[in-house]
N, C-alpha and C positions, 0 to 999 in steps of 0.2 A: 163172360166166357161160357156160362151155362147155355145161353141161346146158341152159341157156336157149337157146343157139344150136341145139343138137340138137332141142329142142322146136319152135323156130321153123322149122327145116328141114322137120320132119315136118308142121307146120301148113301150110306152103307146098305141100308135095306133096299133102296131103289136100284142102285147099280148092280148089286149082287142078287137081285130078285129073291130076297128072303121073305117069302109070302106069309109065313106064320109068325113073324116077329114084328113087334111094334117098338118104336123108339124107347118106350118106358121099360121094355124087357131087357134092354142092353145096359149093363152097369158101366158107368163112365170109367171106373178104375179097373174093370175086368179085362183080362187078356183077350185080344182079338184072334190070335192064332193058336193052334193046337188045342189047348183047353179054352175055356170061355166060349166064344162064338165058333171056334173050330175052323177058322178060315185057312186057306192054303195059299201057295205061291201064285196061282192063277188069279185068285181073288185079290191078292196084293197088287198084281199088275193092273187089273181092272180098276181097282180103287185108286191107285196111283194116277192113272190116266184121268179119272174123273176129278181128282183133286187138282191136277194141273189145269184142266179145262175150266173148272169153276172158280178156283182161287188164284190161279197163275203161279203156283208154287212149283219149284223144280226139285225133283227127287232123283237120287242115284240108285239104280236097281240093286247094286251089290254092296252098298255101304252099310257098315255097322250102325252108323248114325240113323240111316233110314229105318233099319230094324227097330231101333229105339223109338223113333217117332210113331211107328205102327204098333207099339206095345199095347196101347189102350186108346179109348176115345179121348181121355184126358190128355195123353201125350200128343195125340194127333191134333187136338184143338190148340194146345200150346205151340206146336210147330206151325200150324196154319196162321195163328195170330201173329207170330214173330216173323214169318217168312212171306206173308202176303204183301204184294206191292200196295202201297198206300195211295 
C-alpha cells in the first residue's frame, strides 16, 4: 500500500503542477483539501479524471463517499486498491 501511496503523491504533484512539493512533503494521513495541501474543487476534478484514466476507478462528483475517499492520500490509496479493476 505504501508504494501506491507514493504513486498517488506523485500523481497529485504531476496533475496539479505542484512545482515546489516532493512526494515526501505530503503526509499520507494529512488532509488534501482546505487545510493540509489546500486543494480546491477544481483540483478535485482534475485529480478525479487522472485517477479514472490511470486506475480505471469511477467517482461520483457529488457523493459524500467520494469526499471521504479524497480526505487524504491514505484514504485515496485504500479506495484505489479496492476499486481498481483487477
